[in-house]
C-alpha positions as CSV (number, residue, x, y, z in Angstrom):
1,M,-5.4,-29.8,-32.4
2,H,-8.1,-29.2,-29.9
3,P,-10.5,-26.3,-30.9
4,L,-9.8,-24.4,-27.7
5,S,-6.0,-24.8,-28.2
6,K,-6.4,-23.5,-31.7
7,L,-8.2,-20.4,-30.4
8,M,-5.6,-19.8,-27.7
9,T,-2.7,-20.0,-30.2
10,I,-2.3,-16.5,-31.7
11,S,0.4,-16.0,-34.3
12,K,2.0,-12.7,-35.2
13,P,-0.8,-10.6,-36.9
14,H,-0.3,-9.9,-40.6
15,N,-1.9,-6.4,-40.6
16,L,0.5,-4.6,-38.3
17,T,0.8,-0.9,-38.5
18,H,4.3,0.5,-39.3
19,E,4.7,1.4,-35.6
20,Q,3.7,-2.1,-34.4
21,S,6.2,-3.6,-36.9
22,E,8.9,-1.4,-35.5
23,V,8.3,-2.7,-32.0
24,L,8.9,-6.2,-33.2
25,R,12.1,-5.2,-35.0
26,A,13.4,-2.7,-32.5
27,N,17.1,-2.8,-32.0
28,T,17.7,-0.1,-29.5
29,S,20.2,0.6,-26.8
30,W,19.9,-1.2,-23.4
31,Q,21.6,1.5,-21.4
32,Q,18.9,3.5,-19.7
33,E,17.1,2.0,-16.8
34,T,14.6,4.5,-15.4
35,I,11.6,6.2,-17.0
36,P,11.5,10.0,-16.4
37,V,9.2,10.9,-13.5
38,M,6.9,13.3,-15.5
39,E,6.0,10.4,-17.7
40,T,5.0,8.0,-14.9
41,D,1.5,9.3,-14.5
42,D,0.7,9.0,-18.2
43,C,2.4,5.6,-18.2
44,E,0.3,4.4,-15.3
45,A,-2.9,5.5,-16.9
46,S,-1.9,3.8,-20.1
47,R,-0.9,0.6,-18.3
48,Q,-4.3,0.5,-16.6
49,K,-6.2,1.0,-19.9
50,F,-4.1,-1.9,-21.3
51,R,-4.7,-4.2,-18.3
52,H,-8.4,-3.4,-17.9
53,F,-9.2,-3.8,-21.6
54,Q,-12.1,-6.2,-22.2
55,Y,-12.7,-8.4,-25.2
56,L,-16.4,-7.4,-25.1
57,E,-15.5,-3.8,-25.8
58,V,-14.8,-4.5,-29.5
59,S,-16.2,-6.6,-32.3
60,G,-14.2,-9.6,-32.9
61,P,-10.7,-11.0,-32.3
62,R,-8.9,-8.9,-34.9
63,E,-10.2,-5.7,-33.5
64,A,-9.4,-6.9,-29.9
65,L,-5.8,-7.7,-30.9
66,S,-5.4,-4.4,-32.8
67,Q,-6.7,-2.5,-29.8
68,L,-4.4,-4.3,-27.4
69,W,-1.5,-3.5,-29.7
70,E,-2.5,0.2,-29.7
71,L,-2.9,0.2,-25.9
72,S,0.5,-1.5,-25.4
73,L,2.2,1.1,-27.6
74,Q,0.6,3.9,-25.6
75,W,1.8,2.3,-22.4
76,L,5.3,1.1,-23.3
77,R,6.1,3.9,-25.8
78,P,8.8,2.0,-27.8
79,E,9.5,5.0,-29.9
80,I,11.1,6.7,-26.8
81,H,11.9,3.9,-24.4
82,T,14.7,1.4,-24.7
83,K,14.2,-2.4,-24.6
84,K,15.6,-2.4,-21.1
85,Q,13.1,0.3,-20.0
86,I,10.2,-1.6,-21.4
87,L,11.4,-4.8,-19.7
88,E,11.8,-2.8,-16.5
89,L,8.1,-1.7,-16.7
90,L,6.9,-5.3,-17.3
91,V,9.0,-7.0,-14.6
92,L,8.3,-4.2,-12.1
93,E,4.6,-4.5,-12.7
94,Q,4.7,-8.3,-12.3
95,F,6.9,-8.0,-9.2
96,L,4.4,-5.6,-7.6
97,T,1.5,-7.9,-8.3
98,I,3.1,-10.8,-6.4
99,L,3.6,-8.6,-3.2
100,P,1.1,-8.7,-0.4
101,E,-1.5,-6.0,-1.0
102,E,-0.5,-3.8,2.0
103,V,3.2,-3.9,0.9
104,R,2.2,-3.1,-2.8
105,T,0.1,-0.2,-1.7
106,W,2.8,1.2,0.5
107,V,5.5,0.8,-2.2
108,N,3.3,2.5,-4.8
109,L,2.8,5.5,-2.4
110,Q,6.6,5.9,-2.4
111,H,6.6,6.4,-6.2
112,P,9.7,4.3,-6.9
113,K,11.3,5.0,-10.3
114,N,12.6,1.4,-10.9
115,S,12.8,-2.1,-9.6
116,K,16.0,-1.4,-7.6
117,E,14.2,1.3,-5.6
118,V,11.3,-1.1,-5.0
119,V,13.6,-3.8,-3.7
120,S,15.5,-1.2,-1.5
121,L,12.2,0.0,0.0
122,I,11.0,-3.5,0.8
123,Q,14.4,-4.5,2.2
124,D,14.3,-1.4,4.5
125,V,10.9,-2.4,5.8
126,I,12.0,-6.0,6.4
127,D,15.1,-4.7,8.2
128,M,13.0,-2.4,10.4
129,L,10.6,-5.2,11.3
130,E,13.4,-7.6,12.1
131,D,15.1,-4.9,14.3
132,E,11.7,-4.4,16.1
133,V,11.4,-8.2,16.7
134,V,15.0,-8.5,18.0
135,S,14.5,-5.4,20.2
136,D,11.2,-6.6,21.6
137,S,12.7,-10.1,22.4
138,L,15.5,-8.4,24.4
139,Q,13.1,-6.5,26.7
140,P,12.4,-8.1,30.1
141,C,8.9,-9.6,30.4
142,G,6.2,-6.9,31.1
143,L,8.4,-4.0,30.2
144,Q,8.0,-2.1,26.9
145,H,10.7,-0.2,25.2
146,S,10.3,3.4,24.3
147,T,11.0,4.5,20.7
Protein backbone atom coordinates (compact mmCIF):
# COMPACT_ATOMS: atom_id res chain seq x y z
CA MET A 1 0.00 0.00 0.00
CA HIS A 2 1.27 3.47 -0.89
CA PRO A 3 2.37 5.41 2.26
CA LEU A 4 -0.06 8.25 1.54
CA SER A 5 -2.91 5.77 1.09
CA LYS A 6 -2.02 4.20 4.41
CA LEU A 7 -2.25 7.60 6.12
CA MET A 8 -5.55 8.38 4.43
CA THR A 9 -7.13 5.09 5.54
CA ILE A 10 -8.52 5.58 9.03
CA SER A 11 -10.17 2.66 10.71
CA LYS A 12 -12.60 2.88 13.60
CA PRO A 13 -10.67 4.21 16.61
CA HIS A 14 -10.16 1.77 19.49
CA ASN A 15 -10.28 4.26 22.36
CA LEU A 16 -13.79 5.60 21.92
CA THR A 17 -15.64 7.15 24.82
CA HIS A 18 -18.92 5.54 25.84
CA GLU A 19 -20.80 8.39 24.12
CA GLN A 20 -18.86 7.90 20.87
CA SER A 21 -19.52 4.16 20.93
CA GLU A 22 -23.22 4.83 21.42
CA VAL A 23 -23.24 6.96 18.26
CA LEU A 24 -21.94 4.02 16.26
CA ARG A 25 -24.46 1.60 17.78
CA ALA A 26 -27.42 3.97 17.89
CA ASN A 27 -30.66 2.36 16.91
CA THR A 28 -33.11 5.19 17.31
CA SER A 29 -36.38 6.11 15.68
CA TRP A 30 -36.43 7.69 12.22
CA GLN A 31 -39.69 9.56 12.74
CA GLN A 32 -38.81 13.17 13.52
CA GLU A 33 -37.49 15.40 10.76
CA THR A 34 -36.89 18.88 12.09
CA ILE A 35 -34.60 20.22 14.78
CA PRO A 36 -36.31 22.52 17.30
CA VAL A 37 -35.69 26.18 16.42
CA MET A 38 -34.10 27.20 19.73
CA GLU A 39 -31.35 24.63 19.15
CA THR A 40 -30.43 25.85 15.69
CA ASP A 41 -28.11 28.67 16.81
CA ASP A 42 -26.12 26.34 19.08
CA CYS A 43 -26.19 23.74 16.32
CA GLU A 44 -24.78 26.23 13.80
CA ALA A 45 -22.00 27.33 16.15
CA SER A 46 -21.07 23.69 16.82
CA ARG A 47 -21.18 22.90 13.10
CA GLN A 48 -18.82 25.77 12.38
CA LYS A 49 -16.38 24.62 15.10
CA PHE A 50 -16.44 21.13 13.58
CA ARG A 51 -15.99 22.38 10.00
CA HIS A 52 -13.23 24.88 10.85
CA PHE A 53 -11.19 22.56 13.06
CA GLN A 54 -7.55 22.47 11.99
CA TYR A 55 -5.18 19.55 12.40
CA LEU A 56 -2.51 22.01 13.53
CA GLU A 57 -4.61 22.89 16.60
CA VAL A 58 -3.70 19.60 18.31
CA SER A 59 -0.72 17.36 18.80
CA GLY A 60 -0.97 14.30 16.61
CA PRO A 61 -3.52 12.25 14.72
CA ARG A 62 -5.12 10.57 17.77
CA GLU A 63 -5.79 13.90 19.44
CA ALA A 64 -7.12 15.32 16.15
CA LEU A 65 -9.49 12.39 15.66
CA SER A 66 -10.62 12.58 19.28
CA GLN A 67 -11.29 16.31 18.95
CA LEU A 68 -13.26 15.76 15.74
CA TRP A 69 -15.36 13.11 17.47
CA GLU A 70 -16.08 15.51 20.33
CA LEU A 71 -16.94 18.37 17.98
CA SER A 72 -19.20 16.11 15.91
CA LEU A 73 -21.05 15.01 19.04
CA GLN A 74 -21.51 18.64 20.09
CA TRP A 75 -22.88 19.49 16.64
CA LEU A 76 -25.02 16.44 15.86
CA ARG A 77 -26.10 15.66 19.47
CA PRO A 78 -26.97 11.98 18.93
CA GLU A 79 -28.25 11.69 22.49
CA ILE A 80 -31.28 13.84 21.56
CA HIS A 81 -31.48 13.70 17.75
CA THR A 82 -32.72 10.79 15.71
CA LYS A 83 -30.72 9.26 12.89
CA LYS A 84 -33.03 10.98 10.43
CA GLN A 85 -32.44 14.37 12.07
CA ILE A 86 -28.68 13.85 11.92
CA LEU A 87 -28.87 12.87 8.26
CA GLU A 88 -31.09 15.91 7.66
CA LEU A 89 -28.36 18.15 9.08
CA LEU A 90 -25.63 16.53 6.99
CA VAL A 91 -27.56 16.48 3.71
CA LEU A 92 -28.91 20.00 4.23
CA GLU A 93 -25.41 21.32 4.88
CA GLN A 94 -24.07 19.66 1.74
CA PHE A 95 -27.02 20.88 -0.33
CA LEU A 96 -26.45 24.45 0.82
CA THR A 97 -22.76 24.25 -0.08
CA ILE A 98 -23.55 23.35 -3.70
CA LEU A 99 -25.88 26.33 -4.16
CA PRO A 100 -24.60 29.57 -5.72
CA GLU A 101 -23.34 31.85 -2.94
CA GLU A 102 -26.10 34.48 -3.35
CA VAL A 103 -28.80 31.83 -3.18
CA ARG A 104 -27.16 30.16 -0.17
CA THR A 105 -26.94 33.49 1.66
CA TRP A 106 -30.57 34.32 0.92
CA VAL A 107 -31.76 30.86 1.99
CA ASN A 108 -29.80 31.08 5.25
CA LEU A 109 -31.41 34.46 6.00
CA GLN A 110 -34.83 32.76 5.78
CA HIS A 111 -33.86 30.32 8.57
CA PRO A 112 -35.39 27.18 7.04
CA LYS A 113 -35.97 24.35 9.52
CA ASN A 114 -35.35 21.47 7.13
CA SER A 115 -34.45 20.53 3.57
CA LYS A 116 -38.08 20.59 2.43
CA GLU A 117 -38.31 24.26 3.40
CA VAL A 118 -35.03 25.00 1.59
CA VAL A 119 -36.30 23.36 -1.60
CA SER A 120 -39.60 25.21 -1.31
CA LEU A 121 -37.82 28.57 -0.88
CA ILE A 122 -35.57 27.94 -3.87
CA GLN A 123 -38.47 26.74 -6.01
CA ASP A 124 -40.45 29.89 -5.12
CA VAL A 125 -37.55 32.07 -6.28
CA ILE A 126 -37.18 30.08 -9.50
CA ASP A 127 -40.91 30.39 -10.18
CA MET A 128 -40.82 34.17 -9.56
CA LEU A 129 -37.84 34.59 -11.88
CA GLU A 130 -39.52 32.51 -14.59
CA ASP A 131 -42.72 34.57 -14.22
CA GLU A 132 -40.67 37.77 -14.63
CA VAL A 133 -38.97 36.44 -17.76
CA VAL A 134 -42.31 35.39 -19.29
CA SER A 135 -43.94 38.69 -18.31
CA ASP A 136 -41.03 40.71 -19.74
CA SER A 137 -41.10 38.74 -23.00
CA LEU A 138 -44.81 39.53 -23.46
CA GLN A 139 -44.28 43.31 -23.18
CA PRO A 140 -44.10 45.30 -26.44
CA CYS A 141 -40.62 46.57 -27.30
CA GLY A 142 -39.70 49.74 -25.44
CA LEU A 143 -42.49 49.44 -22.88
CA GLN A 144 -41.89 48.39 -19.30
CA HIS A 145 -44.50 46.76 -17.17
CA SER A 146 -45.35 48.13 -13.78
CA THR A 147 -45.31 45.88 -10.73
